C-alpha positions as CSV (number, residue, x, y, z in Angstrom):
1,M,0.0,0.0,0.0
2,K,1.2,3.5,-0.7
3,R,1.5,5.9,2.3
4,I,-1.2,8.2,0.8
5,E,-3.6,5.2,0.8
6,A,-2.8,4.5,4.4
7,L,-3.4,8.1,5.3
8,R,-6.8,8.1,3.6
9,T,-7.7,5.0,5.6
10,I,-6.6,6.7,8.9
11,V,-8.5,9.9,8.0
12,D,-11.7,7.9,7.4
13,S,-11.3,6.3,10.9
14,T,-10.3,9.3,12.9
15,P,-12.7,12.3,12.3
16,D,-13.3,12.9,16.0
17,V,-10.0,12.1,17.8
18,P,-6.7,14.0,18.0
19,V,-4.2,12.8,15.4
20,V,-0.5,13.7,15.8
21,A,1.4,13.3,12.6
22,T,5.2,13.0,12.1
23,C,7.1,15.5,10.2
24,A,7.8,16.2,6.5
25,A,6.1,14.3,3.7
26,T,3.8,12.4,6.0
27,S,2.3,15.7,7.4
28,R,2.1,17.2,4.0
29,E,0.3,14.2,2.6
30,L,-2.0,14.0,5.5
31,A,-3.0,17.7,5.0
32,S,-3.5,17.0,1.3
33,V,-6.0,14.2,2.2
34,A,-7.8,16.3,4.8
35,D,-6.5,19.3,6.7
36,R,-8.6,19.1,9.8
37,P,-8.3,20.9,13.1
38,N,-7.9,17.6,15.0
39,H,-4.6,17.1,13.1
40,L,-1.4,18.2,14.8
41,Y,1.4,18.3,12.3
42,L,4.9,18.1,13.8
43,L,6.5,19.9,10.9
44,D,10.2,19.9,12.1
45,A,10.2,17.6,15.0
46,M,11.5,14.3,13.7
47,G,11.3,11.5,16.3
48,L,8.8,13.3,18.6
49,A,5.4,12.2,17.4
50,I,5.1,9.3,19.8
51,S,6.3,11.4,22.7
52,V,3.7,14.1,21.9
53,G,1.0,11.5,21.4
54,T,1.8,9.7,24.7
55,G,1.6,12.9,26.6
56,L,-1.6,13.8,24.8
57,A,-3.1,10.4,25.7
58,Q,-2.3,10.9,29.3
59,A,-3.7,14.5,29.2
60,V,-7.1,13.4,27.7
61,K,-7.5,10.3,30.0
62,D,-10.9,10.4,31.7
63,T,-12.3,13.0,29.3
64,N,-14.7,12.7,26.4
65,V,-11.7,12.2,24.1
66,S,-11.6,8.4,23.5
67,R,-8.1,8.1,21.9
68,A,-5.0,9.8,20.9
69,V,-3.7,8.6,17.5
70,V,-0.1,9.0,16.4
71,I,1.1,8.6,12.8
72,E,4.8,7.8,12.9
73,G,7.4,6.7,10.3
74,D,10.1,4.1,10.7
75,G,12.8,6.8,10.2
76,S,11.4,8.9,13.0
77,L,10.9,6.0,15.3
78,L,14.5,4.9,14.8
79,M,15.6,8.5,15.5
80,N,14.0,8.3,19.0
81,P,13.2,4.6,19.9
82,G,13.0,5.8,23.6
83,S,9.6,7.3,22.7
84,A,8.1,3.8,22.1
85,I,9.9,2.5,25.2
86,T,8.3,5.3,27.3
87,A,4.9,4.7,25.7
88,G,5.1,1.0,26.7
89,Y,6.3,1.9,30.2
90,L,3.5,4.4,30.8
91,A,1.0,2.2,29.0
92,P,-1.8,4.7,28.3
93,E,-4.8,2.6,27.3
94,N,-6.1,5.2,24.9
95,L,-2.9,5.5,22.8
96,V,-2.8,4.3,19.2
97,I,0.5,4.4,17.3
98,V,0.3,3.8,13.6
99,L,3.8,3.1,12.2
100,L,3.9,3.7,8.4
101,D,7.0,1.6,7.7
102,N,8.4,2.1,4.2
103,G,12.0,1.1,5.1
104,V,13.5,4.4,4.0
105,Y,13.9,8.0,5.0
106,A,11.4,9.2,2.4
107,S,12.2,12.9,2.8
108,T,15.9,12.5,2.3
109,A,16.3,10.7,-1.1
110,S,14.9,7.4,0.2
111,I,18.0,6.4,2.1
112,P,17.2,2.9,3.7
113,T,16.5,2.8,7.4
114,Q,17.4,0.0,9.7
115,A,13.8,-1.2,9.3
116,V,14.9,-3.1,6.2
117,S,16.3,-5.7,8.6
118,I,14.8,-4.9,12.0
119,D,11.2,-5.8,12.6
120,L,9.8,-2.7,14.4
121,G,6.6,-4.6,15.3
122,R,8.7,-7.1,17.3
123,F,10.5,-4.1,18.9
124,A,7.1,-2.6,19.9
125,E,6.1,-6.0,21.4
126,S,9.3,-6.1,23.4
127,V,8.3,-2.8,25.1
128,D,4.8,-4.0,25.9
129,L,2.8,-2.3,23.2
130,K,0.0,-4.4,21.7
131,V,0.9,-5.0,18.1
132,L,-1.3,-5.5,15.0
133,R,0.1,-5.7,11.5
134,A,-1.3,-4.3,8.2
135,E,-0.1,-5.0,4.7
136,N,-3.0,-3.3,2.9
137,T,-5.7,-0.7,3.5
138,E,-8.3,-3.4,4.4
139,E,-6.1,-4.8,7.2
140,L,-5.3,-1.2,8.3
141,A,-9.0,-0.3,8.5
142,L,-9.7,-3.4,10.6
143,A,-6.7,-2.7,12.9
144,L,-7.9,0.9,13.4
145,K,-11.4,-0.3,14.1
146,Q,-10.1,-2.6,16.8
147,T,-7.6,-0.1,18.4
148,L,-10.2,2.7,18.5
149,T,-12.5,0.6,20.6
150,E,-10.3,-1.7,22.7
151,D,-7.8,-0.7,25.4
152,G,-4.2,-0.4,24.4
153,P,-1.6,1.0,24.2
154,W,-1.6,-0.1,20.5
155,F,1.0,-0.2,17.8
156,I,-0.2,-0.8,14.3
157,H,2.8,-1.8,12.1
158,A,1.7,-0.9,8.6
159,R,4.0,-1.7,5.7
160,T,4.0,0.9,3.0
161,E,5.8,1.3,-0.3
162,P,8.7,3.7,-0.4
163,G,8.2,7.1,-2.1
164,N,6.3,10.3,-1.7
165,E,3.0,11.2,-3.3
166,P,4.0,13.4,-6.3
167,G,2.6,16.9,-6.5
168,T,1.8,17.2,-2.8
169,P,2.0,20.9,-1.8
170,L,4.3,22.1,0.9
171,L,2.6,22.6,4.3
172,L,3.4,26.2,4.9
173,I,1.6,26.7,8.1
174,D,2.7,28.9,11.0
175,P,3.4,26.4,13.9
176,V,2.0,28.9,16.4
177,V,-1.2,29.4,14.5
178,H,-1.4,25.6,13.8
179,G,-0.9,24.8,17.5
180,A,-3.7,27.3,18.5
181,R,-6.0,25.7,15.9
182,F,-5.4,22.3,17.4
183,Q,-5.9,23.6,21.0
184,N,-9.1,25.4,20.0
185,W,-10.4,22.1,18.6
186,L,-9.3,19.9,21.5
187,T,-10.4,22.0,24.5
188,P,-14.2,21.8,23.9
189,Q,-13.8,18.1,23.2
190,L,-12.6,17.4,26.7
191,G,-16.1,18.0,28.1
């Protein structure tokens, strides 16, 4: 499956929950699919999506917000594997991490990541995250349905093809304005 196809599937499943997206091409492609106020794009924060999502999951616990969803890439996870270790240690039941694993640093000339030989799903299992795997959009949709209704913390290991969606516009959004947009969406949801 292409990353853009995986992102469309995620968008279809997450209209009412906060979604934290990793930097660069993933955020740009997510915004091109649907630029929603419940999306928090970490434009220049490689390796921090799981950390932000874990903190968000803890912050919204016992509120009307059922889940915090993270879209992460293999390159970003490998830049900060401690984020997954911390997520497993803290074990927020409302956390869903979707790893879009294409085996390359897609934003830097598709240089291969260590994920070409390291199974990041097995890594996630070793740090006590509940792992589901998806090879296509149908499996991803089923995994999302399960993780959005059953307690986690969840880690969906979704394999995607290398490459960026051609013609995706740059995401030229002021981070302060963007953060305020997300906060303005989230605050009333907490109930």
